[in-house]
C-alpha positions as CSV (number, residue, x, y, z in Angstrom):
1,M,145.3,23.3,171.9
2,K,147.1,21.4,169.2
3,P,146.8,17.6,169.7
4,S,150.5,17.1,168.8
5,H,151.8,19.2,171.7
6,R,150.9,16.9,174.5
7,R,151.8,13.7,172.6
8,A,155.2,15.3,171.7
9,L,156.0,16.0,175.4
10,L,155.0,12.5,176.5
11,S,156.9,10.8,173.7
12,A,160.0,12.9,174.6
13,L,160.0,11.5,178.1
14,A,160.8,8.0,176.8
15,C,163.9,9.3,175.0
16,L,165.4,11.2,177.9
17,A,166.4,8.4,180.3
18,P,169.6,7.2,178.7
19,L,171.2,10.7,178.8
20,S,171.2,10.6,182.6
21,L,173.2,7.4,182.7
22,F,176.4,9.3,182.0
23,S,176.1,11.5,185.1
24,P,178.8,11.2,187.8
25,S,178.7,8.3,190.2
26,V,176.4,8.3,193.2
27,L,177.7,9.4,196.6
28,A,180.2,11.9,195.1
29,G,181.6,14.4,197.7
30,G,180.2,12.5,200.7
31,Y,176.6,13.5,200.1
32,P,174.2,12.5,201.6
33,D,175.3,11.8,205.2
34,R,171.8,12.0,206.9
35,P,168.1,11.4,206.0
36,I,166.5,13.4,203.2
37,S,163.0,14.9,203.3
38,L,161.0,14.4,200.2
39,V,158.0,16.8,200.1
40,V,154.8,15.8,198.2
41,P,152.5,18.7,197.3
42,F,149.3,16.6,197.6
43,G,147.7,14.5,200.2
44,A,148.4,10.8,201.0
45,G,146.9,8.1,198.8
46,G,146.9,9.9,195.4
47,I,149.0,8.8,192.5
48,T,151.7,11.5,193.1
49,D,152.0,10.3,196.7
50,L,152.2,6.6,195.7
51,V,154.8,7.1,193.1
52,A,156.8,9.5,195.4
53,R,156.9,6.8,198.1
54,A,158.1,4.1,195.7
55,A,160.7,6.5,194.3
56,G,161.7,7.7,197.7
57,K,162.3,4.1,198.9
58,A,164.3,3.2,195.8
59,L,166.3,6.5,195.9
60,G,167.2,5.9,199.6
61,E,168.5,2.5,198.7
62,Q,170.7,4.0,196.0
63,L,172.0,6.8,198.3
64,G,172.4,4.7,201.4
65,Q,170.2,7.1,203.4
66,T,166.5,7.1,204.5
67,V,164.2,9.3,202.4
68,I,161.3,10.5,204.4
69,V,158.1,11.4,202.5
70,E,156.3,14.5,203.9
71,N,152.9,15.5,202.5
72,R,152.3,19.2,202.4
73,P,149.0,19.6,200.5
74,G,147.1,22.8,199.9
75,A,146.5,25.6,197.4
76,G,147.0,23.2,194.5
77,G,150.6,22.4,195.4
78,N,151.6,26.1,196.1
79,I,152.1,25.5,199.8
80,A,154.7,22.8,199.2
81,A,156.3,24.7,196.4
82,D,156.7,27.8,198.6
83,Y,158.2,25.6,201.3
84,I,160.8,24.2,198.9
85,R,161.5,27.6,197.6
86,R,162.5,28.8,201.1
87,A,164.4,25.6,202.1
88,K,168.1,25.5,202.6
89,P,169.8,24.5,199.4
90,D,171.8,21.6,200.8
91,G,170.1,18.6,199.2
92,Y,168.3,17.4,202.3
93,T,164.9,19.0,201.5
94,L,163.6,18.0,198.0
95,M,160.2,17.8,196.3
96,F,158.6,15.2,194.2
97,T,156.2,17.3,192.1
98,T,154.1,17.3,189.0
99,M,154.3,19.5,185.9
100,G,151.0,20.9,186.9
101,V,152.4,22.6,190.0
102,L,155.4,24.0,188.2
103,A,153.8,25.1,184.9
104,V,150.1,25.3,185.4
105,N,149.6,26.9,188.8
106,P,151.0,30.3,187.8
107,H,148.2,30.6,185.2
108,T,145.2,29.5,187.1
109,G,144.1,32.7,188.8
110,M,145.9,31.8,192.0
111,K,148.9,33.9,193.0
112,A,151.7,31.4,192.9
113,P,154.3,32.3,195.5
114,F,157.2,31.2,193.3
115,D,158.8,31.7,189.9
116,S,159.4,28.3,188.3
117,K,162.2,29.8,186.2
118,K,164.4,30.9,189.0
119,D,163.2,29.5,192.4
120,F,164.0,25.8,191.9
121,T,166.9,23.5,190.9
122,Y,165.7,20.9,188.5
123,I,167.1,17.4,189.1
124,S,165.4,14.8,187.0
125,L,162.1,13.6,185.7
126,V,160.9,10.4,187.3
127,A,157.6,9.2,186.0
128,N,154.6,9.7,183.7
129,T,151.1,8.4,184.6
130,P,148.3,8.4,181.9
131,H,144.9,9.5,183.2
132,L,141.7,7.5,183.1
133,I,138.3,9.1,182.6
134,A,135.6,7.6,184.8
135,V,132.1,8.7,185.9
136,N,129.8,7.8,188.8
137,A,127.7,4.8,187.9
138,G,124.6,7.0,188.0
139,V,125.8,9.4,185.2
140,A,124.0,8.8,181.9
141,A,127.1,8.3,179.9
142,A,128.0,4.8,178.6
143,N,131.0,6.1,176.7
144,L,133.2,9.1,176.2
145,G,131.1,10.3,173.3
146,D,128.0,10.4,175.6
147,L,129.9,12.4,178.2
148,I,131.1,15.0,175.7
149,K,127.5,15.3,174.3
150,L,126.1,15.9,177.8
151,A,128.7,18.6,178.4
152,K,127.9,20.3,175.1
153,D,124.2,20.2,175.8
154,K,124.5,21.6,179.3
155,P,127.8,23.4,180.0
156,N,129.0,23.2,183.7
157,S,126.2,20.7,184.6
158,I,128.7,17.9,185.1
159,S,131.2,18.2,187.9
160,F,134.7,16.7,188.3
161,G,137.0,16.4,191.3
162,T,140.7,16.8,191.5
163,A,143.4,17.5,194.1
164,G,143.3,21.1,193.1
165,L,144.2,23.5,190.3
166,G,147.9,22.5,190.2
167,S,147.1,18.8,190.0
168,S,147.7,16.9,186.8
169,P,144.0,15.7,186.6
170,Y,142.9,19.3,186.5
171,Q,145.4,19.8,183.7
172,G,144.0,16.8,181.9
173,M,140.4,18.1,182.2
174,A,141.6,21.4,180.8
175,I,142.9,19.5,177.8
176,L,139.6,17.6,177.4
177,Q,137.6,20.9,177.6
178,E,139.9,22.7,175.2
179,A,139.9,19.9,172.7
180,Q,136.1,19.5,172.6
181,D,135.1,23.1,173.4
182,I,133.1,22.0,176.4
183,R,132.9,23.1,180.1
184,F,132.7,21.1,183.3
185,L,132.4,22.3,186.9
186,H,135.6,21.9,189.0
187,V,135.4,20.7,192.6
188,P,138.9,20.7,194.4
189,Y,139.8,18.1,197.1
190,K,142.9,17.7,199.2
191,S,144.1,14.7,197.3
192,G,143.4,12.6,194.2
193,A,142.3,9.7,196.4
194,E,139.7,11.9,198.1
195,S,138.5,13.2,194.8
196,V,137.8,9.7,193.6
197,T,136.0,8.9,196.8
198,G,133.9,12.0,196.1
199,V,132.9,10.6,192.7
200,V,132.0,7.2,194.3
201,A,129.9,9.0,196.9
202,G,128.1,11.0,194.3
203,Q,129.5,14.4,195.5
204,V,130.8,14.9,192.0
205,D,130.1,13.3,188.7
206,M,133.5,12.3,187.2
207,T,137.2,11.9,187.7
208,F,140.3,12.2,185.5
209,E,142.7,10.1,187.7
210,A,145.2,7.3,187.6
211,T,144.2,3.7,187.3
212,P,145.2,2.6,190.9
213,Q,142.6,5.0,192.3
214,V,139.9,4.3,189.8
215,M,139.9,0.6,188.8
216,P,139.0,-0.9,192.1
217,F,135.7,1.1,192.0
218,V,135.2,0.1,188.4
219,A,135.5,-3.5,189.4
220,S,132.8,-3.0,192.1
221,Q,130.6,-1.2,189.5
222,K,130.6,2.0,191.6
223,L,132.4,3.9,188.8
224,R,132.2,3.5,185.0
225,A,135.5,3.8,183.1
226,L,135.1,5.6,179.8
227,A,138.6,5.9,178.4
228,V,142.3,6.2,179.2
229,A,143.7,9.5,178.0
230,N,146.5,7.8,176.1
231,T,147.6,6.7,172.6
232,Q,147.1,3.0,173.6
233,R,145.5,0.9,176.3
234,L,147.2,0.3,179.7
235,A,148.2,-3.0,181.1
236,S,146.6,-1.9,184.4
237,A,143.2,-1.4,182.7
238,P,143.3,-3.6,179.6
239,D,139.5,-3.4,178.9
240,V,139.3,0.4,178.9
241,P,139.7,1.9,175.4
242,S,142.2,4.7,174.7
243,T,141.1,8.1,173.6
244,T,143.1,7.7,170.5
245,E,141.3,4.5,169.4
246,L,138.0,6.1,170.2
247,G,138.8,8.9,167.7
248,Y,139.9,11.6,170.2
249,P,143.7,11.8,169.6
250,G,143.8,15.3,171.0
251,I,142.8,14.1,174.5
252,V,146.1,12.7,175.7
253,S,147.1,13.5,179.2
254,G,149.3,12.2,182.0
255,S,150.9,13.2,185.3
256,V,154.5,14.0,184.5
257,A,156.5,14.1,187.7
258,G,160.0,14.8,188.8
259,L,162.5,15.7,191.5
260,I,163.4,19.3,192.3
261,G,165.1,21.3,195.1
262,P,165.4,24.9,196.0
263,A,167.5,27.2,193.8
264,G,171.2,27.1,194.4
265,L,171.7,23.4,195.0
266,P,175.5,22.6,194.7
267,A,176.4,21.0,191.3
268,D,177.8,17.9,192.9
269,V,174.6,17.3,194.9
270,V,172.5,17.7,191.7
271,D,174.8,15.3,189.9
272,T,174.6,12.7,192.7
273,L,170.8,12.9,192.8
274,N,170.5,12.8,189.0
275,A,172.7,9.7,188.8
276,A,170.7,8.0,191.5
277,V,167.4,8.7,189.8
278,A,168.8,7.3,186.6
279,K,169.7,4.0,188.4
280,V,166.3,3.9,190.1
281,V,164.3,4.3,186.9
282,A,166.5,1.7,185.0
283,D,165.8,-0.9,187.7
284,P,163.4,-3.6,186.4
285,I,161.8,-4.0,189.9
286,F,161.0,-0.3,190.1
287,K,159.7,-0.3,186.6
288,D,157.4,-3.2,187.4
289,T,156.2,-1.5,190.6
290,L,155.2,1.6,188.7
291,L,153.7,-0.4,185.8
292,K,151.3,-2.0,188.2
293,Q,150.2,1.5,189.1
294,G,149.6,2.5,185.5
295,T,152.8,4.5,185.5
296,A,155.9,4.6,183.2
297,T,159.3,5.6,184.3
298,A,161.1,8.6,182.9
299,S,164.4,10.4,183.4
300,S,166.3,13.4,182.1
301,S,169.2,15.7,182.6
302,P,168.6,18.7,184.9
303,D,168.6,21.0,181.9
304,Q,166.1,18.9,179.9
305,F,163.7,19.0,182.9
306,R,164.1,22.8,183.2
307,R,163.5,23.3,179.5
308,L,160.4,21.1,179.6
309,V,159.0,23.2,182.4
310,A,159.7,26.4,180.5
311,E,158.0,25.1,177.4
312,E,154.9,23.8,179.4
313,D,154.7,27.1,181.3
314,K,154.5,29.0,178.0
315,R,151.9,26.7,176.6
316,W,149.7,26.7,179.7
317,S,149.8,30.4,180.0
318,K,147.7,30.4,176.8
319,I,145.5,27.5,177.5
320,L,144.5,28.7,181.0
321,A,144.4,32.4,180.3
322,G,141.9,33.9,182.7
323,A,141.2,30.7,184.6
324,K,140.0,31.2,188.1
325,E,139.9,29.0,191.2
326,Q,136.4,27.5,191.8
């Protein structure tokens, strides 16, 4: 994988937000007039769930309606994606999902029950969360270089936990393995929070998760943080070096997440939701809430989101060719 690809995608996110500010005003056409269900494809407690809940609360305030978060984990996000695919396209059943579910799942060896090119309506990007690489305190790796050497010496001897094949941490691990030509053993869990708990308990050796899940265990010395997969350090983990400063610029990864609905959402509903998201991500309080979770806000037009998914789908079809669920 070319190091510039992932950095280009993440850099692009910061440039997209202003474009959504010109969308039609919120509440056009009387929508919404009742609560909205916001489906999350992973279990409660993971970073996708945490950001979805913060976004759902803020979105509800913008729309004047309650947004109810509903976790539907399983099959790496495929269960939730299939549920959304079959939902009524009226704007009252939406999904807060990651790029991994949309662009990675179809190429992991699982049979994804959807076509990301035609089964969904893309509304807006919302957030991007850089990943943090951490190991169980008992793993003989004091730094990222040590971990890479261990993996090179004994392929598949070091295990890592994620919320499943469609999760962004799995995507990040694929980037690490591709960039360094190394192999780890994948152990799927129901949520990112459970996968981190698995590392703490010694069930698996390492995690590639967001700082809110990892740093409390680093502070208690149950986990050892090796690097944040980013171009620079994070305010939520200031003492953890970035992969770029450590000399691994190709290992840059984050959980890119956004709002989608079933195919066929009315244009005025899409416009209303896109405008509401633009207002949410521009709010300083919301920005600060996500920043404390190691997450940056992002926004886009529906077409920009759709094109990003198409580009990532094409890229991951090559990176994960032949990948099988473990």
